[in-house]
Each structure stands twice: as structure tokens, then as C-alpha cells.
C-alpha positions as a printed Julia matrix, in Angstrom:
571×3 Matrix{Float64}:
 106.34  114.7   177.93
 109.48  112.57  177.57
 111.63  114.33  174.95
 115.08  113.52  173.62
 116.8   116.51  172.02
 120.02  116.94  170.09
 121.68  119.15  167.49
 121.94  117.49  164.07
 122.16  118.17  160.37
 118.86  117.11  158.79
 118.39  116.17  155.14
 114.82  116.21  153.84
 114.11  114.6   150.46
 110.9   114.18  148.5
 109.98  112.76  145.08
 108.77  115.37  142.57
 105.15  114.96  141.38
 104.83  111.51  142.92
 101.0   111.56  143.03
 100.73  112.59  139.39
 103.11  109.86  138.27
 101.2   107.26  140.31
  98.01  108.22  138.5
  99.58  107.82  135.05
 101.63  104.65  135.75
 101.22  103.1   139.18
 103.26   99.95  138.57
 106.12  101.77  136.84
 106.26  104.5   139.49
 106.33  102.0   142.37
 109.09  100.05  140.64
 111.09  103.25  140.08
 110.59  104.29  143.72
 111.79  100.89  144.92
 114.91  101.2   142.77
 115.52  104.78  143.98
 115.17  103.73  147.61
 117.11  100.44  147.57
 119.83  101.18  145.0
 120.46  104.9   145.43
 119.06  106.63  148.51
 119.59  104.16  151.36
 123.06  102.93  150.27
 124.33  106.52  149.92
 122.85  107.54  153.28
 124.65  104.6   154.89
 127.89  105.44  153.06
 127.78  108.99  154.42
 127.03  107.83  157.98
 123.46  109.09  158.0
 120.45  107.69  159.86
 116.99  107.64  158.29
 114.76  108.94  161.09
 111.47  109.02  159.19
 110.11  107.49  155.97
 107.03  109.06  154.38
 106.29  106.86  151.35
 107.83  109.12  148.75
 110.04  111.11  151.15
 112.65  110.78  153.86
 114.15  112.63  156.82
 117.77  111.77  157.56
 119.98  112.97  160.44
 123.77  113.36  160.32
 126.28  114.1   163.04
 128.37  115.99  160.45
 127.05  118.86  158.32
 129.61  118.04  155.6
 128.39  114.43  155.49
 124.81  115.63  155.02
 125.74  117.99  152.18
 127.98  115.47  150.39
 125.25  112.86  150.73
 122.76  115.28  149.15
 125.15  115.88  146.23
 125.69  112.18  145.64
 121.98  111.31  145.87
 120.98  114.01  143.39
 123.82  113.12  141.01
 122.92  109.42  141.06
 119.16  110.07  140.84
 119.53  112.42  137.86
 121.59  109.86  135.98
 119.89  106.62  137.0
 116.34  107.17  138.17
 113.12  107.86  136.33
 112.1   109.94  139.37
 113.42  113.34  140.42
 114.04  114.58  143.96
 114.0   117.85  145.86
 116.44  118.01  148.79
 116.84  120.5   151.63
 119.5   120.51  154.39
 119.44  122.43  157.68
 121.42  122.31  160.93
 119.28  122.67  164.03
 117.64  121.16  167.07
 115.61  117.96  166.68
 113.43  116.35  169.32
 112.15  112.78  169.6
 108.98  111.71  171.36
 108.02  108.04  171.05
 107.41  107.5   167.31
 107.4   111.17  166.3
 110.02  113.9   165.85
 109.98  117.61  165.44
 112.07  120.7   166.05
 113.77  123.51  164.17
 116.12  121.15  162.31
 113.25  119.07  160.94
 110.9   121.96  160.12
 113.41  124.08  158.21
 114.87  121.13  156.31
 111.34  120.21  155.18
 110.58  123.82  154.16
 113.84  124.05  152.17
 113.04  120.78  150.42
 109.62  122.05  149.38
 111.21  125.24  148.03
 113.99  123.5   146.06
 113.86  123.06  142.31
 113.73  119.45  141.02
 117.19  117.89  140.95
 118.77  120.5   143.24
 119.93  120.86  146.86
 118.86  123.87  148.95
 120.66  124.66  152.22
 120.2   127.26  154.94
 122.71  129.98  155.77
 123.74  128.14  158.96
 124.7   125.1   156.88
 126.55  127.33  154.41
 128.6   128.79  157.28
 129.28  125.36  158.8
 130.79  123.59  155.78
 134.34  123.98  154.53
 135.3   126.46  151.83
 135.64  123.78  149.14
 132.04  122.68  149.68
 130.57  126.14  150.1
 132.04  127.31  146.77
 129.67  125.1   144.77
 126.58  126.82  146.21
 125.04  129.98  144.8
 122.89  132.35  146.8
 119.15  132.0   146.27
 118.34  135.11  148.32
 116.31  135.57  151.49
 113.23  133.39  151.51
 110.11  133.56  153.64
 109.43  130.03  154.81
 106.11  128.77  156.1
 105.75  129.05  159.9
 109.17  130.72  160.17
 108.99  134.31  161.35
 112.17  135.85  159.9
 113.34  135.4   156.29
 116.08  132.77  155.87
 119.09  133.2   153.59
 119.3   130.12  151.4
 121.85  128.72  148.95
 121.34  126.34  146.05
 123.45  123.69  144.34
 122.51  122.3   140.94
 124.5   120.15  138.5
 126.26  122.47  136.01
 124.33  120.9   133.15
 121.77  118.64  134.76
 121.02  115.89  132.22
 117.45  114.75  131.67
 116.58  111.76  133.86
 117.77  108.55  132.24
 118.57  105.08  133.38
 122.15  103.87  133.56
 123.88  101.12  135.57
 124.69  102.34  139.05
 128.27  101.12  138.76
 128.92  103.86  136.16
 126.99  106.67  137.82
 129.88  108.86  138.93
 133.63  109.27  139.07
 135.6   108.81  142.26
 138.02  111.43  143.56
 141.4   110.14  144.74
 144.3   111.95  146.35
 147.88  110.61  146.29
 149.83  111.66  149.38
 153.6   112.15  148.97
 155.25  108.75  149.39
 157.53  108.66  152.42
 161.23  108.19  151.81
 162.53  105.76  154.43
 165.99  107.3   154.26
 167.7   110.51  155.37
 169.43  110.85  151.99
 167.96  113.92  150.18
 168.49  112.24  146.8
 166.21  109.39  147.85
 163.6   111.91  149.0
 163.6   113.44  145.52
 163.28  109.91  144.13
 160.2   109.25  146.33
 158.62  112.53  145.18
 159.23  111.54  141.57
 157.52  108.18  142.14
 154.5   109.98  143.65
 154.22  112.37  140.72
 154.45  109.56  138.18
 151.72  107.59  139.97
 149.48  110.69  139.93
 150.06  111.0   136.18
 149.37  107.31  135.58
 146.2   107.24  137.7
 144.85  110.26  135.83
 144.6   108.08  132.71
 142.12  105.69  134.33
 138.39  105.83  133.51
 135.9   106.74  136.28
 138.67  108.22  138.43
 139.45  111.87  139.11
 142.87  112.6   140.59
 143.61  115.63  142.77
 146.5   117.71  141.44
 149.97  117.38  142.97
 149.86  120.84  144.56
 146.81  119.91  146.62
 148.28  116.81  148.21
 151.95  117.81  148.55
 150.92  120.27  151.29
 150.86  117.18  153.54
 154.48  116.27  152.78
 156.41  115.46  155.94
 153.31  115.63  158.14
 151.57  112.93  160.13
 147.99  113.13  158.91
 144.56  111.73  159.73
 143.27  110.19  156.49
 139.65  111.04  157.26
 140.62  114.66  157.95
 142.51  114.8   154.64
 139.42  113.39  152.96
 137.23  116.11  154.45
 139.67  118.9   153.61
 140.13  117.79  150.01
 136.67  116.34  149.39
 138.17  112.92  148.61
 136.61  109.49  148.27
 139.96  107.66  148.34
 143.51  108.25  149.49
 146.65  106.47  148.29
 149.67  106.61  150.56
 152.95  104.69  150.59
 156.67  104.61  151.13
 159.87  104.11  149.16
 163.04  102.41  150.41
 166.1   102.28  148.15
 168.98   99.91  148.82
 171.81   99.94  146.27
 170.33   98.63  143.01
 166.92   97.65  144.43
 163.86   99.56  145.55
 160.89   98.55  147.7
 157.63  100.47  147.24
 154.65   99.93  149.52
 151.21  101.33  148.75
 147.91  101.42  150.62
 144.52  102.44  149.24
 142.23  103.85  151.94
 138.57  104.85  152.03
 138.75  108.54  152.96
 135.33  108.5   154.62
 135.82  105.49  156.91
 139.6   105.21  157.16
 139.36  101.53  156.22
 142.08   99.95  154.07
 140.73   98.68  150.76
 143.99   97.3   149.43
 147.7    97.19  150.27
 150.72   95.63  148.59
 154.5    95.71  148.4
 156.61   95.87  145.24
 160.3    94.84  145.22
 162.09   95.74  142.0
 165.44   96.57  140.5
 165.99  100.31  140.17
 166.01   99.98  136.39
 162.48   98.49  136.51
 160.98  101.08  138.81
 158.92  102.84  136.17
 157.07   99.62  135.45
 155.97   99.64  139.08
 154.03  102.85  138.59
 151.78  101.26  135.96
 151.56   98.1   138.08
 150.41  100.05  141.14
 147.91  102.0   139.04
 146.52   98.79  137.54
 146.15   97.18  140.96
 144.36  100.25  142.26
 142.13  100.41  139.19
 141.15   96.76  139.51
 140.47   97.05  143.23
 138.33  100.13  142.63
 136.31   98.21  140.05
 135.93   95.25  142.43
 135.33   97.02  145.74
 133.42  100.08  144.67
 132.0    99.71  141.18
 131.49   96.41  139.39
 132.12   93.73  141.99
 134.08   90.54  141.41
 133.27   90.55  137.67
 135.89   93.3   137.25
 138.67   90.77  137.87
 137.32   88.39  135.25
 136.96   91.18  132.69
 140.17   93.08  133.29
 142.89   90.92  134.83
 145.84   89.43  133.01
 147.93   92.35  131.77
 150.57   94.78  133.04
 149.84   97.2   130.2
 147.72  100.06  131.51
 146.54  101.15  128.05
 145.53   97.6   127.13
 143.59   97.29  130.39
 141.87  100.62  129.75
 140.88   99.62  126.18
 139.5    96.31  127.44
 137.31   98.13  129.99
 136.16  100.58  127.3
 135.21   97.64  125.08
 133.14   96.14  127.91
 131.48   99.52  128.48
 130.56   99.86  124.79
 128.96   96.4   124.86
 126.33   97.64  127.32
 124.31   99.2   124.48
 123.28   96.7   121.82
 123.58   98.76  118.64
 125.71   98.31  115.56
 127.55  101.56  116.35
 128.32  100.74  119.97
 129.52   97.24  119.09
 131.68   98.73  116.34
 133.32  100.9   119.0
 133.65   97.88  121.31
 135.37   95.93  118.52
 137.88   98.76  117.94
 138.76   98.95  121.64
 139.08   95.17  122.03
 141.31   94.93  118.95
 143.43   97.79  120.3
 143.86   95.99  123.63
 144.93   92.8   121.82
 147.44   94.73  119.71
 148.88   96.43  122.81
 149.27   93.12  124.66
 148.93   89.97  122.5
 149.32   87.78  125.63
 146.23   89.33  127.25
 143.41   86.79  127.01
 140.55   88.96  128.35
 140.13   91.18  125.26
 140.28   88.1   123.03
 137.23   86.81  124.91
 135.59   90.21  124.68
 136.2    90.32  120.93
 134.8    86.78  120.65
 131.67   87.84  122.51
 131.34   90.88  120.24
 131.49   88.6   117.2
 128.68   86.41  118.57
 126.43   89.44  119.17
 127.25   90.82  115.71
 126.3    87.47  114.22
 123.07   87.15  116.2
 121.78   90.67  115.61
 122.88   91.03  112.01
 125.53   93.68  112.72
 127.98   91.68  110.61
 127.54   91.3   106.86
 128.88   87.72  107.03
 127.27   85.82  109.9
 129.35   82.68  109.44
 132.6    84.65  109.31
 131.67   86.41  112.56
 131.02   83.1   114.3
 134.26   81.65  112.92
 136.16   84.65  114.31
 134.46   84.16  117.69
 135.66   80.55  117.82
 139.17   81.62  116.77
 139.25   84.21  119.57
 138.19   81.52  122.05
 140.9    79.17  120.78
 143.62   81.84  121.08
 142.45   82.8   124.56
 142.66   79.17  125.69
 146.19   78.91  124.28
 147.16   81.8   126.56
 145.12   80.61  129.55
 143.73   77.08  129.38
 141.6    77.75  132.49
 139.83   80.77  131.06
 136.09   80.16  131.57
 135.08   83.08  129.35
 136.72   81.41  126.34
 134.56   78.29  126.76
 131.5    80.55  127.14
 132.28   82.39  123.88
 132.57   79.06  122.08
 129.3    77.98  123.69
 127.42   81.1   122.66
 128.62   80.61  119.09
 127.04   77.12  119.26
 123.81   78.6   120.62
 123.56   81.11  117.77
 124.11   78.27  115.31
 121.16   76.41  116.87
 123.24   73.83  118.77
 121.76   74.6   122.19
 122.7    71.3   123.85
 126.36   71.73  122.84
 126.24   75.32  124.04
 124.91   74.29  127.47
 127.7    71.71  127.79
 130.34   74.39  127.13
 128.72   76.84  129.55
 128.7    74.11  132.2
 132.41   73.5   131.52
 133.08   77.22  131.97
 131.25   77.3   135.31
 133.09   74.18  136.44
 136.33   76.15  135.93
 134.93   79.16  137.78
 131.58   78.73  139.54
 131.56   82.46  140.45
 131.55   83.8   136.87
 128.22   85.62  136.87
 128.28   86.63  133.19
 128.67   83.01  132.12
 125.81   81.98  134.41
 123.55   84.67  132.9
 124.33   83.52  129.35
 123.74   79.9   130.38
 120.34   80.93  131.79
 119.38   82.57  128.49
 120.39   79.44  126.56
 118.5    77.14  128.94
 115.39   79.26  128.54
 115.58   79.11  124.74
 116.01   75.34  125.06
 112.82   74.99  127.11
 114.62   74.16  130.4
 112.74   76.9   132.22
 113.15   75.88  135.87
 116.91   75.57  135.41
 116.99   78.9   133.55
 115.31   80.7   136.47
 117.6    79.06  139.02
 120.77   79.98  137.09
 119.58   83.56  136.44
 118.99   84.04  140.16
 122.42   82.53  140.79
 124.01   85.1   138.44
 122.3    87.97  140.26
 123.47   86.6   143.62
 127.05   86.25  142.36
 127.17   89.83  141.06
 125.38   92.27  143.41
 126.26   95.09  140.96
 124.71   93.12  138.1
 124.07   94.89  134.78
 120.53   95.36  133.57
 120.55   92.51  131.07
 120.69   90.02  134.0
 117.22   91.27  135.0
 116.18   90.87  131.37
 117.35   87.24  131.34
 115.43   86.52  134.55
 112.32   88.27  133.21
 112.54   86.25  129.98
 112.66   82.97  131.9
 109.82   84.05  134.22
 107.72   84.98  131.16
 108.24   81.56  129.6
 107.25   80.01  132.94
 103.98   81.92  132.94
 104.9    83.9   136.08
 103.77   87.13  134.5
 103.78   89.49  137.5
 107.32   88.43  138.44
 108.35   88.73  134.79
 106.94   92.26  134.6
 108.84   93.31  137.72
 112.15   91.99  136.32
 111.57   93.41  132.84
 110.68   96.83  134.23
 113.92   96.76  136.17
 115.71   95.91  132.92
 114.06   98.86  131.15
 115.08  101.2   134.0
 118.7   100.06  133.96
 119.22   99.86  130.18
 117.48  102.5   128.12
 115.3   101.09  125.35
 115.35   97.45  126.47
 112.81   95.17  128.16
 109.8    96.69  126.4
 109.6    94.0   123.72
 109.22   91.23  126.3
 106.73   93.4   128.19
 104.65   93.66  125.01
 104.61   89.86  124.77
 103.75   89.43  128.47
 100.84   91.86  128.3
  99.57   90.23  125.09
  99.63   86.81  126.75
  97.76   88.27  129.74
  95.13   89.76  127.42
  96.02   93.32  128.43
  96.19   94.59  124.87
  96.24   98.29  125.74
  99.31   97.8   127.94
 100.87   95.65  125.22
 100.33   98.38  122.63
 101.86  100.96  124.97
 104.96   98.77  125.4
 105.08   98.26  121.62
 105.03  102.03  121.03
 108.02  102.34  123.34
 109.8    99.66  121.29
 109.22  101.7   118.12
 110.38  104.88  119.85
 113.8   103.34  120.38
 113.8   101.07  117.3
 111.7   102.78  114.61
 112.79  100.25  111.96
 111.7    97.23  114.07
 110.13   94.35  112.13
 108.94   91.07  113.59
 110.45   89.16  110.66
 113.9    90.62  111.41
 113.61   90.09  115.14
 112.56   86.5   114.58
 115.98   85.7   113.09
 117.71   86.74  116.33
 115.8    84.29  118.51
 117.38   80.98  119.48
 114.32   78.88  120.39
 114.57   75.14  120.01
 110.74   75.17  119.73
 109.4    76.74  116.54
 105.93   76.72  118.1
 107.09   78.91  120.98
 108.69   81.34  118.55
 105.52   81.64  116.49
 103.52   82.22  119.67
 105.78   85.17  120.54
 105.46   86.57  117.02
 101.68   86.44  117.23
 101.78   88.28  120.58
 103.87   91.02  118.98
 101.35   91.33  116.13
  98.53   91.72  118.65
 100.56   94.48  120.29
 100.6    96.31  116.95
 104.2    95.78  115.88
 104.76   95.49  112.11
 105.67   92.25  110.36
């Protein structure tokens, strides 16, 4: 027998009630499992330096060289799954011997991890006492004893410990880019001078940056007392990350020369030690406090780009030095993710606040213009024409500030589309993409307009282009692709995309699914989708919905309405 043995931390994970869910909804369960595997489990395992050693359909075994990596990975997987996935997981972690023989593996590490997983409550992480003793104090504090447990095929009882979210939310779908906050530590900036006064100055800069960063959304900042213990020490960033439980570390230096100061800053991934961003700021002493906001804004943007929203973050947030204006603009974008009158009202307030804070900031003008178009289309505004006029005015003002702003042309184009001028709208979207071919949001809106105009092949191509441009794409991109696939008669592909949409954005995608199933003659499935529509929109009426559609073909619109009637939705 040719065995390969080693000591490793093993994470065992399994989907709760997978067989039962397959019986009730095979297609939906498979789609949810694919999303869980591709968008949550495997990326997080890779991020935490794990290696999937066995896949079992609805379960996994993963090995880690580091016990802390295994436990942190388990936390992150459960947190993301609880917030994003329609499926729940049980996870167990054990440190022990594992043995490989050809295509199989076994050993104490594998067996106990699997037993702990089976014993765990849904949504929790269960670890053995050896893991509890092997992790640092900060990690171990979040576990609570679950007593001594008798595990199958294990002679002596095992002391086990459980972690569960403080208030585990019910499973719901949300974009991955907003699944969790990141934890950053700011190390004391080095003073490149022997003058004690300049050292105090460097400490003051560090403290102000900590304060400024703490105002940013989706970012948790470690308190000053936790990071100033490293003052004056040469440190290993990855070690600091392990000791403090950090995702990111900011370090830098300050050099003062008469009336000028040079501040350098580097943002580092605490898990890999890789630099994500670095820059240098030369300023007059009297302007130094502006640098703190500037550094914070650069960090915030790079976090959005590198770790959360991809390149779209630069298009949505760049163009201001005002931290509060930037924050309000991002909040406005966030509120636009849910298409309700209330959420768009909140988005409008945040966009208007950003404009008031920095009138030379073109991004929130475009956001406000987009809000106006949605309010006009969905009847959120009492005066449709006034809303469209405001959208065009926002686009005009944005172009006065930045004549190369593609979003402004797109806002103007979408106003045309809502007014029924689809050809003019497509021309303006094309102009926007000529200015910036990488603007994924513009491409997605162009795809939607092309589909309504009957240019289906182009709509599919552009929707796929948008998804390629923005790997962290929001759910409505999948909805746009599913819409175009439906109009093309590619029903199975449409269903896959629309199910993805419904998983990523709660309450959406079901209306198109009702139409698809009606067109396929699967009336029972259509009625089920229609009931889901009414669950989220109890006041839905076909006659009201009809007014929001932008079809150039009245025949196509009537065909959709008839499909919705067959599905049982009220006129």
C-alpha cells in the first residue's frame, strides 16, 4: 500500500437537506449549488490558501497548512452563505493526520472533521478541542463550548466548540460584493526624522487617518491601541494580520522639511503580503489635513475596485476629494439596487446630498439622472415628464463638468428610451461606449434597449460583454441577459440567467420566468413563478406593468401580457 501521510487542518462542509431540496425544486437547487460553489466556497478556499481534496456533490473536504486559515475560511464561508445563498451549510474543522492512496483519502483528520460537520447546526462551525487549542486567543474567544460529544467510530468523547453568527439572518440573496465588511489596521506611520516633534506629528497623522477611514462604508478599522503596539518595530505584515485578525494593513511614513511634508502610504493584503496600492503625497504643511481625506478616498476606491465591485467602482465614485460626498454617492448607488419607491427616494436624498457637498462632482449628477429615469419608468414620480426633464438636466450639468463622462450620455439615452425613442437612445449609448468601452453599466443598459428594439442578437452579445467587463456584476445584468435570451427563444438559457437574477436580487426575475414557462407551455411552473411575483409585489397588475415596458413592437408586448394572464396574474 503506497500511502502519503501528513498533518493538516481539515474543513468538512455539507449542504443541509440537499436531497429534500432536490426533490422539491431540482433546477433551482442545482442553480443555487452552482452559485454556492463558484461564487462563495471555492473563491474563499483559494483566498485562505486551502486545497479542496475531495468533492462529494453537495459536500467538500478541504486541507489547510494553517489551522487559523481553516477556521477563518469556515467563518467567511458561513457568513457569505447565510447572507447570499439559498442553501445552508454545516462545517466542521479538525487538526489531524490525513493519508492519501491513489484517488482516496482517509485518516483521523478527515474522519473527525466529517463527524463534526454532521453534528453541527445549520449555519454554524464546529471545531475539535485540538483546533481550539491551536488557534490564537482572538479567534478562540468567538467559540463557545458545546460539551463532550460521542462521535461515531471514535472511542473517547471529544470536547467540541461551536461558532454561530450572533444573530444569524435567514438565508437571503444579496450581491457578493456587499456580503461582509473588511477589517483594516493602520500601523503607526514612521517618522523619517530624529526630531521628537516630527514623531508626534507622524502619530497625529496616523490617528487622523484611522478616524477618517472609520467613516467609510464596508470597512471596519482596528482601534489605535491595537496597532500602536507595533510602533518602532520591524514587523511581518502577514504576522500582524494573523495576530490582529486583519484583512488589510495600511502602513506609511512621514517626512517633514521646513514648510512641506511628504507622506507615503501602502495598502497591503494581510493574508498574502501583496501590495494592493501605494502612493506618495507632497503637500504644504498647512494642507496636510486634506491629505488624510485624500489617502482615505484613495484607499476606499482601491478597496472597491480590487476587493468588492471591480472597475465599476472608479466610474461610480471617482471625481471628488470630499470624503462625505464620495460616501453619499456610494450610498445612493447602493440604494438603487432595490427597485422600490422607498429605496429610490433614499437614493435621491443621498445623490442630492453628494451634489450639495461637492457641486463639481459629476458622478452623483449622473446617479441622480439615472434615478430620475427609473422614477419616470416605474411611476415613482408623480410627474413623469418632469422626472425625464430633470434627468436630461443632470446629464447636461455632468457634461459641463466632464465632457468625456460616458454615464452622462447614457442617462440622456435612457431618458430617450423611456420616451419611446429607442433608436436615439441606442445612438447615445454607443457614444457613451465610444468614450469608455469598459463601462459595463452602460453596456448592460444598451443591451436592454436593443432587446426592446428587437435587435436580439446584438442585445445578447452586449449583455455578455457587460458581464465580461464586470466580473462582480450586479444581479440585474443576469436579468438583462435572461430577458434577451427569452426574446430569442433560448428558454433553458433564459431560465438559468433569470434564476441567477432571482438569487442575487430578492424578488426579481420571477416575472420573466412566468413568461418563459407560459411560452414553453409549462403552466404549473408559470403559476408558481407568478405566485412568487405576488408575494413580493401583492399590488401587481398587468395593466400597470405594461406601462413600464419599452417595446418598439406592440405585438410583442401583447404576447407577454397574454403569457402573464395564463400564469394567473391579474389584469
